[in-house]
LOVEXLUM-301136 format. One record per residue: x negated, y, z of N, C-alpha, C, O in turn. Coordinates in steps of 0.02 Angstrom, whole numbers, plus 50000, padded with zeros to 5 digits. Layout:
! residues N
XYZXYZXYZXYZ/...
! end
This chain:
! residues 550
465725241954613466205247454607466535248654674466515244454719/466845254454680467155256354743467745251754759468155250254716/467765249454821468315245254845468725249154896468455252254941/469385248854888469835252454933469735250155006469625244255019/469785254855051469845253055121470595252855139471025253755096/470735251555203471435250855224471835257255211472415256955193/471505263055221471855269455211472025270455137472575272555121/471555268855093471685269355021472275265055000472735267354965/472275258855023472795254155003473475256255030473975255954995/473485258455093474115260755122474395266655083474995267055072/473955271155063474175277155026474535275254962475085277854949/474245270854922474565269454857475195265154867475665265854828/475195260854918475795256854930476375261354953476945260454931/476225266054997476755270655019476985275154963477575277054960/476525276954917476725280954860477195277054814477675279954788/477075270654805477525266354766478215266254798478725267054764/478245265254864478895265054898479255271754892479865271854883/478885277254897479185283854890479495284754821480055287154814/479115282754769479365283554701479945278754686480385280254646/479925272954719480485268354710481145271554733481655271154700/481105274954791481695278354816481905284054771482505285154760/481425287854746481575293454702481905291054637482385294054613/481635285654609481905282954547482625280454557483065281654516/482735277054613483405274454626483905280154635484465279754611/483685285454669484135291254678484305294454611484865296754600/483815294654566483945297454499484435292954461484905295454430/484325286454463484755281854427485465281854456485955280654421/485515283354521486175283754553486525290354540487105291254558/486165295054511486455301554498486375306554555486665311954553/485985304754606485875309154663485325314254651485265319154688/484925313154600484395317854580484525319854508484655315554466/484495326354494484565328554425483935327354384483405325854412/483995327954319483425326654274482845331354289482265329254288/482995337754301482455342554315482125341054382481515341654388/482515339054431482215337254496481775331154490481235330854519/482015326154452481635319954445481015320954402480515317454411/481035325654356480475326754310479825328154347479315325054333/479845332754395479235334254432478985328154471478385327154477/479445324154496479255318354536478955312854492478445309854509/479265311654435479005306354391478335308354360477895304154351/478255314754343477625316854314477045315954363476495314054343/477165317354426476635316354476476475308954486475985307254519/476885304654457476755297454458476615294654388476685288754376/476405299154343476165296954278476685294854228476515291654178/477315296554240477845294154197478115299654152478365304654177/478065298654086478335303254037478955300154005479045294054005/479395304353978479935301953936479755303553864479745309353843/479615298353825479385299153757479955297853708480535297553727/479775297253644480275296753591480725290653599481335291153594/480425284753612480805278553612480935275853683481435272553695/480475277153728480505274153795480045278253841479665282353817/480085277053906479605280253951478895278053934478785272553909/478415282453948477705280653942477385281554011477465286754042/477035276454033476705276654098475945276954087475665272754052/475635282054117474905282654113474595280254179474765282754232/474155275454174473835272354232473125275054239472755275254189/472935277054298472265279854310471735274454308471805269054337/471185276054273470585271854275470015276554296469675279454254/469915277454361469425282354385468745281454353468455276054356/468505286754322467865287054287467735280954243467165278954231/468275277954218468235272654168468015265854191467815261654150/468025264454256467755258254282468315253454301468775255254338/468275247154276468775242054288468455235454307467915233754282/468775231854351468555225154367468925220154323469435221754294/468655214054319468995208854279469685207354309470145205754272/469745207754375470385206554407470895211854386471475210254373/470675217954381471125223354359471315222454286471885223754267/470845220254244471005218954174471545213654167472005214254126/471495208454207472005203154203472685205754226473205203654200/472675210154275473315212954297473605217454242474205217254230/473185221454209473425225554153473725221154099474225222954068/473425215254088473695210654038474375207954059474835207754018/474445205954122475085203154144475625208454144476205207054128/475445214754161475925220254158476145221454086476725222654072/475665221054039475825222053969476335216853945476785218453906/476275210753969476745205453950477425206353984477955205753952/477395207554049478005207354089478425213754086479025213654096/478085219354074478445225854078478415229854012478765234854006/478015227653965477945231353902478025226553844478395221653849/477685227953789477755223653729477115219953712476975218653654/476735218353764476155214053754475515217553739475025214353719/475495224253747474875227853735474875234253776475385236253804/474295237553780474235244153810473745248253769473475245853719/473635254453789473255259153749472745262853794472935265453846/472115263053772471595266753808471545273753779471535274653718/471505278753823471515285753803470815288853803470335285653824/470775295053780470135298653779469915300753849469355303053858/470355300153898470155301553967470075295154007470135295054068/469935289653971469745283254001470325279754037470225274554069/470935282454031471515279454064471855274354019471645273253962/472375271254046472775266354010473495268854006473765271554054/473815267853948474515269753940474935263753917474725259753874/475535263353946476045258553924476605262553892476845267453920/476815260553832477295264453793478015262053797478455265353770/478145256253829478825253553825479105251053892479545246753891/478895253553949479195250954011479905253654021480055259354003/480335249654049481015251954066480975256054131480635254054178/481305261754132481265266354188481405262854254481045263754303/481935258854256482135255754320481625250654345481635248654404/481165248454301480665243454321479985246554337479535243054359/479905253054325479255256154337479025255554409478435254254419/479455256354460479205255254528478925248254539478425247454574/479245243154510478975236354516478295235854481477835232554506/478245239054423477615239154387477065242254430476515239554435/477215247954461476725251354503476545247054564475965247254586/477015243454590476875238954647476395233454625475955231454664/476475230954565476005225954538475305228854534474815225654555/475245234954507474595238054500474265239254568473655238654575/474665240854618474395242254684474045236154714473605236854756/474245230154693473925224154720473205223354697472825219454725/473005227154644472315226854620471985233854624471535235354585/472235237954671471945244554683471985249054622471505252554605/472565249054590472695253554534473345257354545473775255054582/473405263154513473995267254522474065272154464473655272154418/474585276254466474695281354415474745288254446474995292954415/474505288954507474545295354544474145300754507473565299654490/474465306454495474145312254465473855311054396473355314154377/474155306554358473955305654289474365310154243474285309954182/474805314054272475185319054235475355324654284475185324254343/475695329754258475895335354300475355340554307474795339754284/475535346054339475075351654348474665350654412474765353954463/474195346054407473805344054465473095342354443472925343054385/472695340054490472015337954476472035330854447472225326154482/471855330154385471915323754349471315319154363470865320754401/471345313454330470815308454336470125311354318470055314454266/469625310354361468945312454347468625307554298468645301454309/468335310154245468025305854194467265306354197466985310954227/466935301554164466205301454167465915297554109466275295354064/465265296854110464875293354059464995285854064464905282854117/465215282754009465335275454009464695271354014464725265354025/464115274554006463475271154015463145272954082462545271854091/463535275654128463265277554193462945271554228463235266154230/462355272654255462005267454291461575262954250461165259154277/461645263154183461245258654141460835262254089460385259154059/460965268654076460635272054021459945274554041459835276554098/459495274553993458805276554007458725284154017458235286354046/459205288053992459135295353997459475298054060459605304054065/459615293654108459985295754167459535299054219459005296454236/459765304754245459435308154300459635304854366459225303454409/460285303654373460555300054431461245297554413461615300654374/461425291854441462085288754429462625293554453462645295254512/463085295654409463605300454430464195297354465464605300954494/464265290754463464875287454488465005288554562465585289454581/464495288554606464655290054676464975296954685465425297754726/464745301754647465025308554652465725308754621466155312454644/465825304854568466505304354539466995301654590467565304154595/466795296654627467235293754677467355298654735467915299054760/466845302254754466935307354806467435312654782467875314754820/467375314654719467845319554691468545316454686469045319854700/468585310154667469245306854663469595307054730470195308654734/469245305454782469555305454848469755312454869470275313354902/469355317354852469525324354868470145326654830470565330254858/470215324554767470775326954727471435323354741471965326154730/471405317154766472015313154773472475316054826472305316554885/473065317954803473585320854846473325326754887473515327654945/472885330654857472645336754890473255341254905473605343154858/473385342854967474005346354983474075353354954474625355754945/473505356454939473535363254912473605363554837473805368654809/473425358054803473375358154730473875353554696473735350954642/474455352454726474955348054697475325351354639475555347954593/475385358054640475745361554587475325367554564475475373254581/474815366154527474385371254498474745374654440475265372254418/474465380254415474775383354355474835378554296475325378754259/474335374254288474345369154234473895363354256473585363554308/473875358154214473455352354229472725354554234472525359754207/472325350454269471635352354284471195346154280471335341154314/470665346554240470255340654225469525341954241469255347354228/469205336854270468495337254290468125331454258468365325754258/467525332854232467095327654205466395328354235466175333954248/466065322654246465395322554277464935318254235465115312754214/464325320754224463815316854188463155317254225462965322454251/462795311554227462145311454260461575310454212461015309154234/461695310954147461185309554097461015315854057461375320754059/460455315554021460265321253979460695321653916460795327053889/460965315953893461425315853837462135315753862462315311553902/462535320453839463235320953861463675316153822463785317253762/463915310953855464375306153824465075306753854465505302553842/465195312153894465835312853929466185319353912466665321153946/465965322853860466295329153839466355333953897466885337053906/465835334553937465855338353999466035345753986466395348754026/465785348553932465885355653919466595357453898466755363253890/467015352353890467695353453866468205352353921468795351053907/467985352953983468425351854040468515358254081468115362954075/469035358354121469155364154164468565365354209468345371054219/468295359954238467645360154272467215354654244467425348954240/466605356354226466115351454204465545351354253465325356454278/465295345254268464765344354317464205340254285464315334554264/463605343154282463005339554260462545338654320462425343354357/462275332654329461735331754376461095334254344460925332254288/460735338654378460125341754351459595342154405459745341254464/458985343454384458435344454432458235351854431458235355054379/458075354454490457825361354493457075361554485456755356354474/456775367454491456055368254480455645364054529455085362154514/455925362654588455565358754638455665351254629455405347254668/456045349254577456165342254564456725339154604456815333154604/457115343354639457685340954678458305340454633458405344554589/458705335354646459305334254605459905337754636460035337154696/460265341354595460875344754615461355344954557461345340554513/461785350054555462305350354503462285356954466462205362254496/462365356554400462535362354360463295362354351463575357354329/463615367854368464335368154366464565372654309464335378354302/465005369954267465305373754212466045374754226466345370954264/466325379854197467025381354209467345384154145467015387354105/467995383054138468365386354084468355382954017468505386053967/468165376554015468215372853952468905369853943469285369253991/469065367953882469705364753870469875364753796469595368653757/470335360353777470525359753707471245362153698471425367353724/471655358453661472345360653651472385366453603471985367153557/472885370853614473025376253568472455381353563472355384353510/472105382353617471555387153618470915383653642470755383953701/470565380253597469965376553619469405381353638469245386053601/469095380053695468555384253721468015379853752468165374953786/467395381653740466825378253771466715381153840466705387253849/466615376853890466505379153958465855383053965465395382153925/465825387354016465235391454029464945389654098465305387654143/464295390454104463965388954167464125394354218463965400254207/464435392454273464595397154326464065396854381463955401654417/463725391054387463185390454435462675385554406462825379554400/462065387954389461565383654358461325377954403461145372554380/461315379354469461075374154515461445374754581461455380054612/461755369254601462125368954664461865363054705461835357454679/461685364254767461455358854810462015353854822462605355654824/461825347554829462325342154835462815343254893463405341654888/462565346054947462995346755006463585351454994464075351355031/463535355554942464055360554929464535358454873464965362454853/464485352354849464885350454791465635351654802465955355054763/465915348754855466635349154865466865356254882467385358454859/466465359754921466675366654940466665371154879467095375554873/466195370154833466165374454774466735372854726467045377354697/466875366354717467435364454675468095367054705468525369454669/468155366554770468755369054803468835376554792469385379054781/468275380154796468315387454786468535389154715468925393854706/468305385354666468515386554597469265385354589469625389554562/469495379654614470205377854605470655382654645471195384354622/470435384654704470825389554742470885396154704471425399154701/470345398354674470355404554636470825403954577471215408554563/470785398354542471245397254486471975396854510472415399754478/472095393454565472765392754591473075399454610473675400554605/472645404054632472875410654653472995415354594473485419054593/472545415154545472565420054491472795417254423472935421154378/472845410754416473075407854352473785409754336474205410354381/473935410854272474605412954252475105407354259474965401554244/475705409154281476245404354288476855406454246477375403054247/476785411954209477345414454170477345411754098477835412454062/476785408754077476715406454008476265400254009475665400754021/476565394353996476175388254002475605387853951475125384153961/475665391553896475135391453846474535395753867474005395353836/474635399753919474085403953943473925402554016473635406754051/474115396654038474065395154110473435391254128473285390554187/473065388754079472465384954095471905389454120471905395454106/471435386654157470885390654184470455393554129470135398754139/470435390454071470035393154016470275400053996469875404453979/470945401153998471215407753981471065412754037470905418554023/471115410554099470955414954156470225417254152470085423154161/469765412654139469055414354135468935419054076468555423854081/469255417554019469165421653960469415428753971469085433553952/470005429454000470305436054009469985439854067469945446054065/469765436354118469445439554176468725441254162468465446354186/468395437054122467675437654111467305433254161467495432954220/466795429854139466445424954181466165428254244466225425454299/465845433954237465525437054295466025438954349465905437754408/466585441854330467095443654379467405437454409467535437254470/467535432354368467815426154394467335422954443467535420554496/466695422954425466185420054470466175423854536466105420654589/466235430354535466235434254597466815432254641466745431754702/467405431054611467985428854649467865422054680468035420754738/467565417554642467415410854666466905411154723466995407954775/466375414954713465845415454764466115418454829465915416354883/466565423154823466875426154883467265420954922467215420454983/467655416854886468035411554919467565406254947467685403655001/467045404754910466575399454931466215401454995466115397255039/466015407655000465675409955061466125408855122465885407755177/466765409255111467235408555167467325401355189467445400155248/467245396555142467405389555159466805384855156466865379055177/466235387155132465675382655116465435378555176465235372855167/465465381455235465205377855293465735373455326465575369755373/466345373855302466885369955333466985363155301467335358955329/466675361855243466765355355210466115353055177466105352055116/465575352255215464935350055186464965342655165465315338655195/464595341055113464525334155091463875331455120463335333355099/463935327155169463345324955207462935319755168463195316355123/462305319255185461875314155155462125307155172462065302555132/462405306455232462675299955252463265297955207463315292155186/463715302755193464285301255149464055299355080464315294655050/463565302955054463295301354988462985294354988463105290354943/462595292855040462275286255044462785280655049462705275355018/463305281755088463835276655094464185275455027464355269855010/464285280954989464615280154925464155276754874464375272754834/463515278454877463035275354830463005267754841462885264054794/463125265554902463095258454916463625254554877463525248754862/464175257854861464705254654821464485253654749464785249554713/463975257254727463755256954657463035254554652462675256454606/462835250454699462155247654698462075243354635462555240154613/461475243254606461365239154546461535231854559461405229354613/461805228354509461945221254518461305217154520460755219854514/461385210754528460805206254535460515204454467460645199054441/460145209154438459835207854373459315202254379458975201554430/459245198454326458755192954325458095195454296458075198354242/457565194254332456905196554311456685193254246456315196254207/456915187254233456695183554174457155184654114457085181254063/457615189354119458105190354065457785192754000458075191953947/457195195754005456875198353944456555192853902456275194253849/456605186653925456345180953886456915178253844457315174253867/456945180553781457485178553735457185175953670457205179353619/456895169953671456535167353612456975166353550456715166553494/457615165153559458055163653502458365169853471458665169453417/458295175553503458645181553481458445183753411458865185253369/457785184053399457545186253334457795181653278457975183953224/457805175153291458045170353241458805171153229459035170753172/459175172453282459895173553275460035179553231460485179453189/459645184853241459715190853200459555189453127459905191653082/459025185653116458795184253048459275179553011459345179952950/459585175053049459995169853017460725172053005461085168852967/460935177453039461645179353034461705186853024461625190753071/461855188852962461895196052946462455199452983462385205253004/463025196052993463585199053029463405200453101463575205653129/463065195753132462835196653201462335202353205462375206453251/461875202653158461375208053158461705214853151461495219653184/462205215353108462555221753100462915223653164462895229553184/463225218853197463575220253260463085222553314463225227253350/462515219353318462005221353367461775228453354461685232353400/461685230153290461445236853272461935242253293461735247453319/462585241053283463075246353294463435245853361463665250853388/463505239753389463925238853447463545237053511463855235153560/462885237653510462515236753572462065242853583461905246453536/461875243953646461485249853663460945247853712461025243253752/460385251353708459815249953750459995250653824460365255153842/459725246453865459845246253937459195248153973458655246953948/459275251054032458665253054069458295247154099457715247654117/458635241354103458315235254128458125230854068458535229154027/457485229154065457235225054010457595218354008457695215054059/457795216353947458145210053938458895210553938459245205753924/459165216453954459885217653955460065222853903459655226953883/460695222653880460965227753836461685229153854462035224853881/461895235353840462595236953846462955234953782462675235753727/463555232253788463935229853730464585233753724464995233953769/464665237053667465295240453651465795235453624465635231353581/466405235753650466965231753624467395236553584467735240853612/467385235853519467745240553475468495239253477468725233753465/468865244553494469595244353489469815247953426470335251353425/469415247153373469545250653310469535245753251469275247253198/469835239953261469905235253205470335238453151470785242253168/470195237153087470545240553032471305240153036471655244753015/471585234653061472305233753061472625235053129473195233053141/472255238353174472515239653241472495247053257472005250353240/473005249853289472985256953309472395258253354472275254453401/472015263553343471435265053384471605265353458472075268853478/471225261753499471325261753571471795256553597471825255453657/472155253153553472635248053575472275241353588471785239753555/472525237653637472255231053652472815226653678473235228953717/472835220353656473375215853676473225212553743472665212753767/473745209553772473665206053835473155200353828472735199253872/473185196753772472725191253761472005193853755471535190753781/471925199453722471255202353716470995204853783470405203953798/471425207853824471225209953890470965204053931470465204553966/471315198553927471105192553965470455189853938470035187453977/470355190153872469725187853844469145192153867468615189653883/469265198753870468745203353894468595202053967468015202253988/469115200754007469015199254078468585192954086468145192754129/468715187854045468305181754048467585183254030467125180754063/467475187253979466795189153959466445193054014465855192054028/466815197554046466525201454100466305196954157465755197854184/466715192154175466535187554229465935183254211465495181954252/465925180954149465395176354128464735179754112464205176954123/464775185954086464165188954059463995195954086463455198454072/464435199154125464305206154143464535207954213464835213254224/464405203554261464515204854332465235206954348465365210454397/465715204854306466415205754321466685212754313467215214354339/466315217154276466535224054267466565226054194466195223354152/466995230754179467085233454111467165240954118467445243354168/466945244854068467065252054067467485253854006467445250653954/467885259154013468225262153956467855268453937467575271853981/467845270153873467445275753849467885281553826468485280753813/467575287253822467895293353797468175292353726468655295653707/467865287953687468085286853618468535280753610468575277853556/468865278853664469395273753662469125266753645469455262853610/468535265253669468255258553664468105256053734468175259753783/467895249653740467695246753804466945245053802466645244653749/466665244053861465955242553866465845237053918466095237453974/465465231953899465175227253946464475229853960464045229753915/464345232154020463745236154032463105232054040462565234554028/463165225854061462565222154084462525215154054462585210254090/462425214753989462395208353954461665206553939461295210553911/461475200453959460795198153943460725197253867461185195253833/460135198853843460005198153771460115190953749460335189753692/459955186253792460055179153774460785177353766460945172353734/461225181453793461945179953790462305183753734462905182653722/461955188153699462285192353650462635188353595463185190153574/462315183053571462615179253516463265175953538463755176053501/463265173153598463885170053624464425175253635465015173953621/464245181053661464725186453672465015188753606465625189753600/464585189553556464825191653490465325186653461465845188553435/465165180253466465605175153439466295175453472466805174853438/466305176253538466945176453573467335182853559467945182753553/466975188353553467315194653535467595194153464468155196353451/467205191353419467425190653349468045186253344468485187653304/468075181053384468655176653383469275180253408469835178053394/469185185653445469755189453471469855196153436470205200453462/469545196953377469615203153337469375209253376469685214553372/468835208553414468565213953454467835215353437467475218353477/467615213153379466905213853361466805217953298466305217053264/467275222253282467185226553223466545230653232466485234353281/466055230153186465405233453196465415240753174465115242553123/465765244953212465865251753187465765257153240465965262853229/465475255453297465365260653348464885265953320464345264353294/465095272153326464685277653300464715278553225464325282353196/465175275053192465255275953120465915279653107466285281153153/466035281053044466605285153025467275281653037467795284953040/467265275053045467895271453059468035270853134468535267953154/467585273453175467685273453248468095279653265467855284353297/468715279653243469145285653244469505286353312469785281553338/469475292453340469905294053397470595296053370470645299953322/471115293353401471785294653374472295294553431472275290053474/472745299353432473295299353481473875295253453473865293353395/474385293653494474955289753469475365293353415475685290153374/475345300053415475685303853363476435302953362476745301253413/476725304053303477455304053295477755297253308478365296753319/477355291953306477625285253317477905284453387478375280553398/477615288053436477825287353505477965294053540478445294553578/477555299053526477565305153567478105309953545478175311553486/478495312353594479035317053579478775324053563479155328153538/478135325353577477845331953563477535332353493477395337753468/477425326653462477045326453399477415329553341478035329253337/477035332453295477305335253233477185330553174477525331053123/476715325953182476525321753125476255315053151476065314453209/476225310253106475975303553122475215303753129474865307753099/474965299153171474245298253177474045291053162473575289753125/474415286353192474215279253187474215276853116473735273553095/474725278353077474755275953008474205279052965473925275852922/474055285452978473515288752942472845285652959472425284552916/472735284353024472115281153045472025274353013471475272452993/472575270553009472535263952979472355264452904471945260552879/472655269252869472495270152799471775272352789471415269952745/471555277152832470855279352828470375273652841469885272752804/470525269852893470075264352911470025259352855469485256852840/470595257852824470595252952769470185255452710469785251752682/470285261752690469915264552633469165265152648468745263252607/469005267752707468305268852724467935262252732467345261852716/468275257152758467955250752769467735247552704467285243352703/468055249452649467875246652583467305250452549467055248252497/467095256052577466585260052545465885257552565465735256652624/465475256452514464835253152525464365257052572463975253952608/464405263752571463895267552607464095269452679463725273052712/464665267152703464915269352768464415268052824464315272252867/464095262252823463625260652876462945264052866462505263452908/462865267552810462225270752797462245278352805461735281652795/462825281152822462865288452825462835291152897462905297152908/462725286652944462595288953012463215290453051463775288553033/463105293953106463625295253155464065301053131463865306753130/464685299353112465175304353093465815302953132466105297553125/466025307653172466595306553217467215309953188467235315953178/467725305853175468385308353153468845308253213468945302953244/469145313953229469635314453283470285316953255470305321853217/470845313553272471485315353241472045315753292472165311053330/472375321553294472935322653340473565324253301473545327153246/474135322253329474775323553297475095330053316475635331753291/474775333953361475055340453379474505344753410473945342453420/474675351053425474195355953450473925354253519473415357053540/474265349853556474005348153622473325344853619472945345053667/473175341853562472485339553549472265333853594471685333753615/472705329153609472505323553652471935319453622471565316153659/471845319653557471305316053524470705320553508470255318553472/470715326653536470135331053532469925332753461469335332853445/470425334153418470265335553349469835341753341469465342353293/469885346453388469505352753382468755351653384468375355753358/468535346153415467815344853420467605338653381467055336053392/468025336353336467805331053291467325333653239467385339353217/466845329553219466425331353162466895332853103466805337753066/467395328553095467965329853051468585329553094468755324253121/468915335153101469525335453142470135335553098470155339053047/470655331853118471275331453081471845333053129471935329553179/472235338153113472785340353156473435340053118473515343253066/473915336153143474575335653112474995341653126475045343953184/475315344353075475765350153082476415348853044476425345152995/476945351953068477585351453034477655357252984477565363053002/477815355552923477885360552870478555359352836478615355252791/479055363152859479735362452831479985355252835480285352652788/479865352152893480105345352904479665339952874479845334052878/479105341752845478645336852816477985336752856477805341652888/477635331052852477005330152888476415332652845476295330152791/476065337652871475465340252840474895340252891475005339352951/474285341252866473705340552910473185345952896472995347052839/472975349252950472425354052945471765350452958471725345952999/471255352552922470595349452927470095354452955470075360252934/469695352253003469135356253029468495352253022468505346153023/467945355753014467285352653008466805355753057466855361653074/466325351753080465775354353119465865354553194465455357553229/466395351553220466495351453292466055346253325465805341553293/465955346953390465565342053428465755342453502465885347953527/465765336753536465915336553608465295334653647465335333253707/464715334553615464105332253648463695338253673463985343553686/463045337553679462635342753710462715349553676462815354553710/462685349653610462795355853573463525356353555463705356153496/463945356953606464665356953595464865362753550464595368253554/465355361453506465575366553458466295365253438466515359453436/466655370553424467335370053398467295369953322466965374253292/467625365253291467615364753218467935370753184468385373953212/467705372153123467995377553083468505374753034468415369453004/469055378453025469575376152980469335376452908469055381452886/469445370952873469205370552804469615374852756469345377952711/470265375052767470705378752722471425376952735471585374852791/471865377852687472575376252696472685368952714472285364552696/473235367552748473415360652765473545356652702473725359352650/473435350052707473555345652650474095340652668474205339152727/474435338052618474985333452628474735326652654474155324952645/475185323052685475005316652715474705311752665474225308152680/474975311652604474725306852554474055308852525473775305252483/473785314652546473135316852521472565316052571471985316752554/472735314452633472235314552686471655309752673471075311752680/471795303752654471265298852643470785301152589470175300552596/471045303852534470625306252480470215312352502469635313052484/470525316652542470165322552568469565320352609469015323052601/469655315552653469105313252696468555310152654467965311352666/468735306052605468225303052563467865308252521467265307652508/468225313452499467895318952463467385322452509466835323952487/467565323652571467115326852619466485322652628465925325252630/466575316152634466005311652642465565311652579464945311452584/465875311752521465495311952459465065318252455464485317952434/465345323952474464965330252473464375329752521463825331952506/464495326852579463945326052627463385321752598462795323552603/463555316252567463045311852537462655315552483462055314652476/463005319652444462665323452391462235329152417461715330652388/462445332252472462115338252496461575336952549461135341152558/461605331452582461155330452639460425329652618460275327152564/459995332052662459285330852654459095324252688459515321252721/458495322152679458285315752707458365315752784458125320352818/458695310652810458805309752882459225315252913459225316052974/459575319152873459985324552899460675321852918460985318252879/460905323552979461565321353001462115325352968461985330552936/462725322952976463305326552949463345333552978463435338452941/463275334153043463325340753075462765345353052462875351353042/462165342753043461615346853019461745349352948461585355052932/462025345052907462185347052838462725352452837462655357452801/463255351452876463785356452879463515363152903463685368352876/463085362952952462805369252979462355372652928462345378752924/461995368652889461525371552840461875374252779461725379852756/462355370452751462645372552687463305376452697463545379652650/463595376052757464235379452768464815375452740464735369752717/465405378352742466005374752722466155375052648466545371052622/465845379852613466045381052544465985375052498466445373752459/465435371252499465395365352455465965360252468466215357052422/466155359652532466705355152549467365357852525467795354152500/467465364452533468085367552510468165366752434468705364952410/467625368052399467665367552325467885360652303468315360052259/467615355552334467785348652314468495346952335468885344252295/468675348452397469325346452423469895349952386470375346752365/469835356552378470405360152349470395360352273470885362352242/469835358252243469835357352170470255351252151470565351152098/470265346352196470635340152181471345340152208471735335652193/471515345252249472175345252280472505351952270473065353052293/
! end
């Protein structure tokens, strides 16, 4: 993984010192709340319902075991013993004391971590595929380009105060595991007719109040032009994006109202002006790729004589292997998902003790690295097949081996009303009730990949608009109600879910979801997925069942 140089380290240390002074001036009364707000947001600090919330950047979801241990110690020393992984691969602390946040940031800086630009109207953390570098469907590892983009975006002097927040995602595989089409800019590594690798650039995607699928603005872009073209897009947005209405300030609204062709013309005009002034050289790419060179895989790792017997002798282990491991491009290795969706735990939460256990596993079995995923889980990317049984045992002992990756209990969930001052309704308690009910249903592991996404407000931090089953909390005369959508997807065939009908009360949500699943089981054809069934039969069979009972 990328290691900071002296300039990188100096930058984050000086940023900590700067924020320390700003925080002290606010606490002394020398800075007003509005003045401090812009400063704290640029350092990832929100004021939530009960306490400040600090969002820590995890660039493209990659963490070292040393960083995991630091996250654990911070959770103990500055929070309440746990942290939360988000859908943008970042980490959040929900209970730090404001006056101690500078010390917390100083601790993170010792392991090359920070909270710079994790909030505010700026270029946010670049996200990517959690299976980057190991998946068989990969065209090229996207992580070197993610790091190049990270360095370009960090404290960019022109883009510190954009009309609204701005998010970029990059994928190097044929299967989209990074929700690329739902970002302000989406980047796919692709090959042209001559077999050369470059980038397909999308623009204008986003969720929240007005969910929109991104559109291709340039089908093929040569690698040397990556930064200049991204810069041209953001400059165009910075110039023409609305600043009078925050609900219409995202680039998705600008592209929609301007029209893609006219917007593209504006971008191309700007790009022609700057394209030769900031080329991405082959040498720079090669230097960055060296940071992501493959680890020292063992040639004999594919010799696992006991594996078949372990599967046959232990049904729980076999189930975990089926759902929580993934094929690796190197024979004898597998990627291991660490589920942060145990039935009695809020989705995405992990304790300090669990973080340390994962760090130990990473050091012992996966070259000292861990990834965070778009769906709020973790990944050990490089585990030998011979080690899977030992890894499973240790994960199980730490309540991290729930065999539910890609199942209906692998729920994406925001903090909701329990923590967030913007929320209209609870999420965590509903997710816990859903998980408990669904976990007891015999057919859950047999109905395939069904993604439930649940947000407590229209901001859609949990991406409910693109859930196979989306759940959105709304306030109805001071009570918590929930709107249901079906048929959304954040993958290759990205789609916005359709609203099923009127909102339902909080005490009905679990029954509504089980009714939807029952209709799917009754209506599906052989080997038909949930999305295929919804597309074929439409919403009416689901409406009839749900609203007949409610």
